[in-house]
C-alpha positions as CSV (number, residue, x, y, z in Angstrom):
1,M,0.0,0.0,0.1
2,S,1.4,3.5,-1.0
3,H,2.1,6.0,1.9
4,T,-0.6,8.1,0.5
5,T,-3.2,5.4,0.7
6,S,-2.1,4.4,4.1
7,A,-2.4,7.9,5.5
8,L,-6.0,8.2,3.9
9,R,-7.0,5.0,5.5
10,R,-5.7,5.8,8.8
11,R,-7.5,9.3,8.8
12,F,-10.6,7.5,7.7
13,L,-10.6,4.9,10.3
14,Q,-10.0,7.8,12.9
15,L,-13.4,9.3,12.1
16,L,-15.1,7.9,14.9
17,G,-12.2,8.9,17.3
18,L,-12.4,12.4,16.0
19,T,-16.1,12.6,16.2
20,A,-15.8,11.2,19.9
21,A,-13.3,13.7,20.9
22,S,-15.3,16.6,19.6
23,W,-18.0,15.4,22.1
24,G,-15.7,14.7,24.7
25,L,-16.6,10.9,24.6
26,A,-14.2,8.0,25.8
27,P,-13.6,5.2,23.2
28,Q,-16.4,3.0,24.8
29,A,-18.9,5.9,24.5
30,A,-17.6,6.4,21.0
31,R,-18.7,2.8,20.0
32,A,-22.0,3.3,21.7
33,Q,-22.4,6.5,19.8
34,A,-21.6,4.5,16.5
35,A,-24.3,1.9,17.5
36,N,-26.8,4.3,18.3
37,S,-26.2,6.3,14.9
38,A,-26.5,3.0,13.0
39,P,-29.2,2.6,10.5
40,D,-32.3,0.6,11.5
41,V,-31.6,-1.7,8.2
42,L,-28.2,-2.5,6.6
43,R,-28.7,-4.5,3.4
44,I,-25.1,-5.7,2.1
45,G,-24.6,-7.0,-1.5
46,Y,-21.8,-9.3,-2.0
47,Q,-20.3,-11.9,-4.3
48,K,-18.5,-15.2,-3.5
49,S,-15.2,-13.3,-4.3
50,A,-15.8,-10.8,-1.6
51,V,-13.6,-12.5,0.9
52,N,-13.6,-9.7,3.6
53,L,-17.5,-9.5,3.5
54,V,-18.0,-13.1,3.6
55,I,-15.8,-13.5,6.7
56,L,-17.9,-10.7,8.5
57,K,-21.1,-12.6,7.3
58,Q,-20.1,-15.9,8.5
59,Q,-18.9,-14.7,11.8
60,G,-21.8,-12.5,12.6
61,I,-19.5,-9.5,13.3
62,L,-21.7,-6.6,12.0
63,E,-24.6,-8.0,13.9
64,K,-22.5,-7.7,17.1
65,R,-21.2,-4.1,16.3
66,F,-24.7,-2.9,15.2
67,P,-27.1,-4.7,17.8
68,N,-29.9,-2.4,16.9
69,T,-29.7,-2.9,13.2
70,R,-31.3,-5.6,11.1
71,V,-28.4,-6.6,8.9
72,S,-29.3,-8.4,5.7
73,W,-26.9,-10.2,3.2
74,I,-27.9,-10.5,-0.6
75,E,-25.5,-12.6,-2.9
76,F,-25.2,-11.5,-6.5
77,P,-23.5,-13.3,-9.5
78,A,-21.8,-10.2,-10.5
79,G,-21.3,-6.4,-10.0
80,P,-23.8,-5.1,-12.4
81,Q,-26.6,-6.7,-10.8
82,L,-25.4,-5.7,-7.4
83,L,-25.2,-2.1,-8.3
84,E,-28.5,-2.2,-10.0
85,A,-30.0,-3.1,-6.7
86,L,-28.1,-0.5,-4.8
87,S,-29.3,2.2,-7.2
88,V,-32.9,1.4,-6.7
89,G,-32.7,1.4,-3.0
90,S,-32.7,-2.3,-2.4
91,L,-29.1,-2.1,-0.7
92,E,-27.1,0.2,1.3
93,F,-23.7,-1.2,0.7
94,G,-21.7,-3.5,-1.6
95,L,-18.5,-4.5,-3.2
96,T,-17.9,-4.8,-7.0
97,G,-14.8,-4.6,-9.4
98,D,-13.8,-1.6,-11.5
99,S,-16.2,-1.7,-14.4
100,P,-19.8,-1.9,-12.8
101,P,-19.6,1.5,-11.2
102,V,-18.5,3.2,-14.5
103,F,-21.5,1.7,-16.3
104,A,-23.8,2.7,-13.3
105,Q,-22.5,6.4,-13.2
106,A,-22.8,6.6,-17.0
107,A,-26.5,5.4,-16.7
108,G,-27.2,8.1,-14.1
109,K,-27.4,5.9,-11.0
110,D,-27.1,7.6,-7.8
111,L,-24.4,5.9,-5.8
112,L,-21.1,6.8,-4.2
113,Y,-17.6,5.3,-4.1
114,V,-16.7,5.0,-0.5
115,G,-13.8,2.8,-0.2
116,A,-11.4,0.4,-2.1
117,E,-9.0,-2.6,-1.8
118,P,-5.6,-2.9,-3.3
119,P,-5.4,-4.1,-7.0
120,K,-5.6,-7.8,-7.8
121,P,-4.3,-8.1,-11.4
122,D,-3.8,-11.9,-11.0
123,S,-7.3,-12.7,-9.9
124,S,-8.8,-12.3,-13.4
125,A,-7.8,-14.1,-16.6
126,I,-8.8,-14.6,-20.4
127,L,-9.0,-18.4,-20.8
128,V,-9.1,-21.0,-23.7
129,L,-9.6,-24.8,-23.7
130,K,-6.3,-26.5,-23.6
131,D,-6.8,-28.0,-27.1
132,S,-7.7,-24.4,-28.5
133,P,-5.8,-23.2,-31.6
134,L,-5.6,-19.8,-30.0
135,R,-2.2,-19.0,-28.5
136,K,-1.9,-15.3,-28.2
137,L,-4.2,-12.4,-27.7
138,A,-4.0,-11.4,-31.4
139,D,-5.6,-14.9,-32.2
140,L,-8.9,-13.5,-30.6
141,K,-9.6,-11.7,-33.9
142,G,-12.8,-12.9,-35.3
143,R,-13.5,-15.1,-32.3
144,K,-16.3,-15.4,-29.7
145,V,-15.4,-14.4,-26.2
146,A,-17.7,-14.9,-23.3
147,L,-17.9,-12.1,-20.5
148,Q,-20.2,-10.7,-18.0
149,K,-21.2,-7.2,-19.6
150,G,-20.2,-4.3,-17.4
151,S,-17.9,-6.5,-15.0
152,S,-14.3,-6.2,-14.4
153,A,-13.7,-8.8,-17.0
154,H,-15.2,-6.4,-19.5
155,Y,-12.5,-4.1,-19.0
156,L,-9.8,-6.6,-18.8
157,L,-10.9,-7.9,-22.3
158,V,-11.0,-4.3,-23.7
159,Q,-7.2,-3.9,-22.5
160,A,-6.3,-7.3,-23.9
161,V,-7.8,-6.5,-27.5
162,A,-6.0,-3.1,-27.5
163,E,-2.6,-4.8,-26.3
164,A,-3.0,-7.3,-29.2
165,G,-3.3,-4.3,-31.8
166,L,-7.0,-5.3,-32.4
167,Q,-10.0,-3.2,-32.6
168,W,-13.0,-4.0,-30.3
169,T,-15.0,-4.7,-33.5
170,D,-12.6,-7.4,-34.4
171,I,-13.9,-9.8,-31.7
172,Q,-17.4,-11.1,-31.0
173,P,-18.2,-10.3,-27.2
174,I,-21.0,-12.9,-26.0
175,Y,-22.5,-11.4,-23.0
176,L,-23.3,-14.2,-20.4
177,T,-23.3,-14.5,-16.6
178,P,-20.4,-16.5,-15.2
179,A,-22.4,-19.7,-14.9
180,D,-23.8,-19.6,-18.4
181,A,-20.4,-18.5,-19.7
182,R,-18.7,-21.6,-18.1
183,A,-21.2,-23.8,-19.7
184,A,-20.8,-22.1,-23.1
185,F,-17.0,-22.3,-22.7
186,E,-17.0,-26.0,-21.9
187,R,-19.3,-26.8,-24.8
188,K,-17.1,-24.8,-27.2
189,S,-19.8,-22.4,-28.1
190,V,-17.4,-19.7,-27.5
191,D,-13.7,-19.6,-28.2
192,A,-12.5,-17.8,-25.1
193,W,-13.7,-16.6,-21.8
194,A,-12.8,-13.5,-19.7
195,I,-13.5,-14.2,-15.9
196,W,-12.5,-13.5,-12.4
197,D,-11.8,-15.6,-9.3
198,P,-13.3,-17.7,-7.9
199,F,-14.9,-18.7,-11.1
200,Y,-11.4,-18.7,-12.7
201,A,-9.8,-20.9,-10.0
202,A,-12.8,-23.3,-10.2
203,T,-12.4,-23.7,-13.9
204,E,-8.6,-23.9,-13.7
205,L,-8.8,-26.8,-11.4
206,A,-11.7,-28.7,-13.0
207,V,-11.2,-27.9,-16.6
208,Q,-7.4,-27.2,-16.7
209,P,-7.7,-24.4,-19.6
210,R,-4.9,-22.4,-20.8
211,V,-4.5,-18.8,-19.8
212,L,-3.9,-16.3,-22.8
213,A,-3.4,-13.3,-20.3
214,T,-4.3,-12.3,-16.7
215,G,-4.9,-8.8,-15.6
216,R,-1.1,-8.2,-14.9
217,D,0.0,-5.4,-17.2
218,L,-3.5,-5.0,-18.6
219,S,-5.8,-4.1,-15.6
220,S,-5.3,-3.1,-12.1
221,N,-8.5,-5.1,-11.2
222,N,-9.4,-2.6,-8.3
223,S,-12.2,-3.6,-6.0
224,F,-14.6,-0.9,-4.8
225,Y,-17.1,-0.4,-2.0
226,L,-20.0,1.5,-2.9
227,A,-23.0,2.9,-1.0
228,S,-26.2,4.7,-1.4
229,R,-26.1,8.4,-0.9
230,P,-28.8,8.4,1.8
231,F,-26.6,5.8,3.8
232,V,-23.4,7.8,3.5
233,T,-25.0,10.9,4.4
234,R,-26.9,9.9,7.6
235,H,-24.4,7.1,8.8
236,P,-20.7,8.2,8.2
237,E,-19.9,6.6,11.6
238,A,-21.2,3.3,10.5
239,L,-19.1,3.4,7.3
240,A,-16.1,3.9,9.6
241,V,-17.1,0.8,11.6
242,L,-17.7,-1.4,8.5
243,F,-14.2,-0.5,7.1
244,E,-12.6,-1.1,10.4
245,E,-14.1,-4.7,10.6
246,L,-13.5,-5.2,6.9
247,T,-9.7,-4.6,7.4
248,R,-9.7,-6.8,10.5
249,A,-11.2,-9.6,8.5
250,D,-8.5,-9.1,5.8
251,R,-5.9,-9.6,8.5
252,Q,-7.5,-12.8,9.5
253,A,-7.5,-13.9,5.9
254,Q,-3.8,-13.4,5.8
255,E,-2.8,-14.8,9.1
256,N,-5.4,-17.7,9.6
257,R,-5.4,-19.2,6.0
258,K,-6.6,-22.7,6.9
259,E,-9.5,-21.4,8.9
260,V,-10.7,-18.8,6.4
261,I,-10.6,-21.5,3.5
262,K,-12.8,-23.7,5.6
263,L,-15.1,-20.9,6.4
264,I,-15.6,-19.7,2.8
265,A,-15.7,-23.2,1.5
266,D,-18.5,-24.0,4.0
267,F,-20.4,-20.8,2.9
268,S,-20.0,-21.0,-0.8
269,G,-20.0,-24.8,-1.6
270,L,-16.7,-24.2,-3.4
271,D,-14.1,-27.0,-3.0
272,A,-11.3,-26.0,-0.5
273,G,-8.8,-26.3,-3.2
274,V,-10.5,-23.7,-5.3
275,V,-10.7,-21.3,-2.4
276,S,-7.2,-21.9,-1.5
277,L,-6.2,-21.2,-5.2
278,F,-7.9,-17.9,-5.3
279,L,-6.8,-16.7,-2.0
280,Q,-3.2,-17.4,-3.0
281,R,-3.8,-14.9,-5.9
282,R,-5.3,-12.3,-3.5
283,P,-2.8,-9.8,-1.8
284,K,-3.3,-8.3,1.4
285,S,-6.6,-6.2,1.0
286,P,-7.2,-3.7,3.8
287,V,-9.9,-1.3,3.2
288,G,-9.7,2.5,3.0
289,P,-10.9,5.6,1.1
290,L,-9.8,5.9,-2.6
291,S,-6.5,7.5,-3.2
292,A,-5.7,9.9,-5.9
293,Q,-3.9,7.0,-7.9
294,T,-7.0,4.6,-7.5
295,V,-9.3,7.4,-8.9
296,A,-7.0,8.0,-11.7
297,D,-6.9,4.3,-12.5
298,Q,-10.7,4.1,-12.4
299,Q,-10.9,7.2,-14.7
300,R,-8.8,5.4,-17.4
301,V,-11.4,2.6,-17.1
302,A,-14.3,5.1,-17.8
303,D,-12.4,6.8,-20.6
304,A,-11.8,3.4,-22.3
305,F,-15.3,2.5,-22.3
306,Y,-16.5,5.8,-23.5
307,K,-13.9,5.8,-26.3
308,L,-15.3,2.5,-27.6
309,G,-19.0,3.8,-27.3
310,L,-19.7,1.1,-24.5
311,I,-21.0,3.8,-22.2
312,P,-23.4,6.5,-23.7
313,K,-21.4,9.5,-22.2
314,P,-18.2,10.5,-20.6
315,V,-18.1,10.3,-16.8
316,T,-15.9,12.0,-14.3
317,V,-15.2,9.3,-11.6
318,A,-14.2,11.9,-8.9
319,E,-17.6,13.4,-8.9
320,I,-19.0,10.4,-7.1
321,V,-16.2,9.6,-4.7
322,W,-17.1,10.3,-1.1
323,R,-14.5,11.9,1.2
324,P,-14.8,11.8,4.9
325,Q,-15.5,15.1,6.5
326,H,-13.0,16.2,9.1
């Protein structure tokens, strides 16, 4: 983590303490204040890849931190579906990859970036079957490539096509959910598949595909926490608690790997070997506010989609990045 990002995160997680000091509250009183100012309902959207959130869910941590809040957990197959629910008021908080917020902002959805995890470039890939004639990215020309529209895999594929010296119109994108995409991939209805973990890890172990490219040198593959504007406005102290606990969950994922593998496997139904593989590719992932570098990375994602006509208008990412007030 950069010095700037580390400083931002420390400042963010001091929000409760700063608020408490202004009221002359002791730490215990600050925690009580956070609980009292928490929402009546907290609906959290997550995916199987959301390691920190899954740990909190399985251990019931937020239910303990917010005893007067009805916490609900809703699983989604990918980020676009999650952000649609967030934008219509069915969620307060959720985690996605880099592309879904860009598509949501371009569509005029009212939501805010509130936090981020470090990049995970090794956690997504473009796959082909082991007997495929495709050997390099340039071989994608004229081929059908499965992907979830508006997902992090969408930007990975955009970058891969550009890296190969191709135009976006040179390939045939086939927009499918991860489950449908894997079925199409295995029956050879598509020539390649752009996908992220844990779907990537599960396919790697079960099918033994070849990897044409990962996100390394193509996409930072950042992960973002987003929230509804009313939740952010009314409950900033609750956000501070969320990120404190998410960062604590990440430490557990790093330090107690066997325990966390079992916890995630029991929750998800994924084989422990799959969970172990995708956790190996996942770096330390503490949670904090978006740094200037992360915002710049995300603006490049937005600009790339607009340049290709994949979103209807240009967007300025910084306009919907929340900054804690001090």
